[in-house]
C-alpha positions as CSV (number, residue, x, y, z in Angstrom):
1,M,4.3,-14.6,22.6
2,S,4.5,-11.9,20.0
3,V,8.2,-10.8,19.9
4,H,9.6,-10.3,16.4
5,D,13.3,-10.0,15.5
6,T,12.7,-8.2,12.2
7,I,10.8,-5.2,11.1
8,E,9.2,-7.2,8.3
9,A,7.9,-9.8,10.8
10,L,6.6,-7.0,13.1
11,M,4.8,-5.3,10.2
12,A,3.0,-8.5,9.3
13,A,1.7,-8.7,12.9
14,L,0.5,-5.1,13.3
15,P,-3.2,-4.3,13.2
16,A,-4.3,-1.6,10.7
17,H,-4.6,2.1,11.7
18,R,-3.1,1.8,15.1
19,A,-0.2,3.8,16.5
20,L,3.2,2.4,17.5
21,M,5.1,3.0,20.7
22,G,8.9,3.3,20.8
23,L,10.9,2.6,23.9
24,D,14.4,3.5,24.9
25,L,15.2,1.3,27.9
26,G,17.8,2.7,30.2
27,E,18.9,1.4,33.6
28,K,17.1,4.2,35.5
29,T,14.5,5.4,33.0
30,I,12.4,4.3,30.0
31,G,11.9,6.9,27.2
32,V,8.6,6.6,25.5
33,A,7.6,7.9,22.1
34,V,4.4,7.3,20.1
35,S,3.5,7.6,16.4
36,D,0.5,8.8,14.6
37,R,-2.0,6.2,13.2
38,L,-0.5,6.5,9.7
39,L,2.8,5.4,11.0
40,S,4.6,8.3,9.6
41,V,5.7,10.6,12.5
42,S,7.2,9.8,15.9
43,T,6.6,12.2,18.8
44,P,8.4,12.0,22.2
45,H,5.8,11.2,24.9
46,E,7.3,10.8,28.4
47,T,10.1,9.4,30.5
48,I,9.2,6.8,33.1
49,R,11.4,6.5,36.2
50,R,12.1,2.8,36.5
51,K,10.9,1.0,39.6
52,K,10.1,-2.7,39.4
53,F,9.3,-4.6,36.2
54,G,5.6,-4.9,37.2
55,V,5.2,-1.2,37.9
56,D,7.1,-0.2,34.7
57,A,5.0,-2.7,32.6
58,A,1.8,-1.5,34.1
59,R,2.6,2.2,33.1
60,L,3.6,1.1,29.6
61,L,0.4,-0.8,29.1
62,E,-1.6,2.1,30.5
63,I,-0.1,4.4,27.8
64,A,-0.7,1.7,25.2
65,T,-4.4,1.6,26.1
66,E,-4.7,5.4,26.3
67,R,-3.0,5.9,22.9
68,E,-4.6,2.8,21.2
69,I,-1.1,1.3,20.5
70,G,-0.9,-1.5,17.9
71,G,2.8,-2.4,18.3
72,M,5.9,-1.6,20.3
73,I,9.5,-1.0,19.1
74,L,12.2,-1.4,21.6
75,G,15.6,0.1,21.0
76,L,18.2,-2.7,20.8
77,P,21.5,-1.4,22.1
78,R,24.0,-3.3,19.9
79,N,27.7,-2.7,20.2
80,M,29.2,-0.5,17.6
81,D,30.5,-3.6,15.8
82,G,27.0,-5.0,15.5
83,T,27.3,-7.7,18.2
84,E,24.9,-8.0,21.1
85,G,26.2,-7.7,24.6
86,P,24.5,-7.8,28.1
87,R,22.3,-4.7,27.5
88,C,20.8,-6.4,24.4
89,Q,20.1,-9.5,26.5
90,S,18.4,-7.4,29.1
91,T,16.3,-5.6,26.4
92,R,15.2,-9.0,24.9
93,A,14.3,-10.3,28.4
94,F,12.2,-7.2,29.0
95,A,10.4,-7.7,25.7
96,R,9.8,-11.4,26.5
97,N,8.4,-10.5,30.0
98,L,6.3,-7.7,28.6
99,S,4.9,-10.0,25.8
100,R,3.5,-12.3,28.5
101,L,1.3,-9.5,29.7
102,T,-0.1,-8.2,26.4
103,E,-1.1,-9.3,22.9
104,I,0.6,-6.2,21.4
105,P,3.3,-7.3,19.0
106,I,6.8,-6.2,20.0
107,G,9.8,-5.6,17.7
108,F,13.3,-4.2,17.9
109,W,15.2,-1.5,16.2
110,D,19.0,-0.9,16.3
111,E,19.4,2.1,18.5
112,R,23.1,2.7,18.0
113,L,23.7,6.5,18.3
114,S,20.1,7.4,19.0
115,T,21.0,9.0,22.3
116,V,23.9,10.8,20.6
117,A,21.5,12.1,17.9
118,A,19.0,13.2,20.5
119,E,21.6,15.0,22.5
120,R,22.9,16.8,19.4
121,A,19.4,17.9,18.4
122,L,18.7,19.2,22.0
123,L,22.1,21.1,22.0
124,E,21.2,22.6,18.6
125,A,17.9,23.8,20.0
126,D,19.9,25.4,22.9
127,T,18.2,23.3,25.5
128,S,19.6,23.8,29.0
129,R,21.6,21.0,30.7
130,R,18.8,20.4,33.2
131,R,16.1,20.3,30.6
132,R,18.2,17.9,28.4
133,A,18.5,15.5,31.3
134,E,14.7,15.6,31.7
135,V,13.9,14.9,28.1
136,I,16.8,13.0,26.6
137,D,15.3,9.5,27.1
138,H,12.0,10.2,25.4
139,V,13.7,12.2,22.6
140,A,16.0,9.2,22.0
141,A,12.8,7.0,22.0
142,G,11.5,9.3,19.3
143,Y,14.6,8.7,17.2
144,I,14.4,5.0,17.6
145,L,10.7,4.9,16.6
146,Q,11.2,7.3,13.7
147,G,14.0,5.1,12.4
148,A,11.7,2.1,12.4
149,L,8.8,4.1,10.9
150,D,11.1,5.2,8.1
151,R,12.2,1.6,7.4
152,M,8.5,0.5,7.4
153,R,7.6,3.2,4.9
154,H,10.5,2.2,2.7
155,L,9.4,-1.5,2.8
156,R,5.8,-0.6,2.0
157,A,6.9,1.5,-1.0
158,T,9.1,-1.3,-2.5
159,T,6.5,-4.1,-2.2
């Protein structure tokens, strides 16, 4: 099982020159973003309508194969005071179950306010309400993944 609690541990498990996938797990959807192979830029990819775990996992692993993904970052929805509630437990359980189906290393990134930031960016871009509803999850996944990529870049620069 390759689930890592810290970005440092995830970085040590990542294969070289492979992209990362960022996930924003919601109750009804999963936002997906992918990075470039240099791990510098996150790009929103798609939103998956959740069905059953097996169906959702199959689609994620299909994307991982298509995009030659070397690791996954799941947004960890901590409470504003930093504690972990039921949504964090659900995210950790999803990661554990997914890790049983793949060798791809999985890590977490604190996603507090990622959806707020995504919503603000879409509003600033004058995106219609309907379009915002369609893209908010994968844009939020992009924010989650970019945060992790920026932290990884900082860690590489200081070692």
